[in-house]
VEXDREN-2710 file (C-alpha; in Angstrom, 1 decimal):
% VEXDREN-2710
k/r/px/py/pz
1/MET/0.0/-0.1/0.1
2/LYS/2.9/2.4/0.8
3/SER/4.5/2.0/-2.7
4/ALA/1.0/2.6/-4.3
5/ILE/0.8/6.1/-2.4
6/SER/4.3/7.0/-3.1
7/LEU/3.9/6.3/-6.8
8/ALA/0.9/8.7/-6.8
9/ASP/2.6/11.3/-4.8
10/ARG/5.5/11.2/-7.1
11/GLY/3.4/11.5/-10.1
12/ILE/1.6/14.5/-8.6
13/ALA/4.9/16.2/-7.8
14/GLN/6.3/15.3/-11.4
15/PHE/3.1/17.2/-12.5
16/TYR/3.5/20.2/-10.1
17/THR/7.2/20.5/-11.2
18/PHE/6.1/20.5/-14.6
19/ALA/3.4/23.0/-14.6
20/ALA/5.8/25.2/-12.6
21/GLY/8.0/25.3/-15.5
22/LYS/11.3/24.1/-13.5
23/GLU/11.8/21.2/-15.9
24/ARG/13.8/21.9/-19.1
25/SER/11.8/22.2/-22.3
26/ARG/12.4/19.4/-24.8
27/THR/12.4/22.1/-27.6
28/THR/15.2/24.0/-26.3
29/MET/17.9/21.5/-27.1
30/PRO/17.1/20.4/-30.7
31/SER/16.6/24.3/-31.4
32/MET/20.2/24.9/-30.1
33/GLU/21.4/21.9/-32.0
34/ARG/20.0/23.5/-35.2
35/LYS/21.3/26.8/-34.6
36/VAL/24.7/25.5/-33.9
37/PHE/24.8/23.5/-37.0
38/TRP/23.6/26.3/-39.2
39/GLY/26.0/28.3/-37.8
40/CYS/28.8/26.1/-38.1
41/PHE/27.8/25.3/-41.7
42/ILE/27.8/28.8/-42.9
43/LEU/31.0/29.9/-41.3
44/LEU/33.0/27.0/-42.5
45/GLY/31.2/27.4/-46.1
46/LEU/32.2/31.0/-46.1
47/LEU/36.0/30.2/-45.2
48/ALA/35.8/27.7/-48.1
49/ASP/34.4/30.2/-50.5
50/PHE/37.2/32.7/-49.7
51/ALA/39.9/30.4/-49.5
52/LEU/39.6/27.7/-52.1
53/PRO/38.6/28.0/-55.9
54/ILE/34.9/27.8/-56.7
55/TRP/34.8/24.0/-57.7
56/TRP/37.1/23.0/-54.9
57/ALA/34.5/25.1/-52.4
58/LEU/31.6/23.4/-54.0
59/ALA/33.2/19.9/-53.3
60/ALA/34.2/20.9/-49.9
61/THR/30.3/21.3/-49.1
62/ILE/29.8/17.6/-48.1
63/PRO/32.7/17.4/-45.8
64/ILE/31.5/20.6/-44.1
65/ALA/27.9/19.5/-43.5
66/TYR/29.4/16.4/-41.9
67/VAL/31.7/18.2/-39.7
68/SER/28.8/20.7/-39.1
69/TRP/26.5/17.8/-38.3
70/TRP/29.0/16.3/-35.9
71/VAL/29.8/19.3/-33.9
72/ALA/26.1/19.9/-33.4
73/TYR/24.7/16.5/-32.9
74/ARG/27.5/14.0/-31.9
75/SER/30.2/15.9/-30.1
76/ASP/28.1/16.6/-26.7
77/TRP/29.9/20.2/-26.7
78/PHE/26.2/21.9/-26.6
END
């Protein structure tokens, strides 16, 4: 009986914590990851555009996209 009450109390406590806005929103992290990805992609793309000839810069787009994806989503830096 005690475990059923504690589960109910915990469920209510979690609801109140969520309602009070104390839990982190799930939309915050994907939004930040998306901003980091596009910021990194644009920065590296511009560096490639100014440092490399046009065909090399176009060919560098795929590795730049991979590096940007890794930094934003896989590196756990953000």
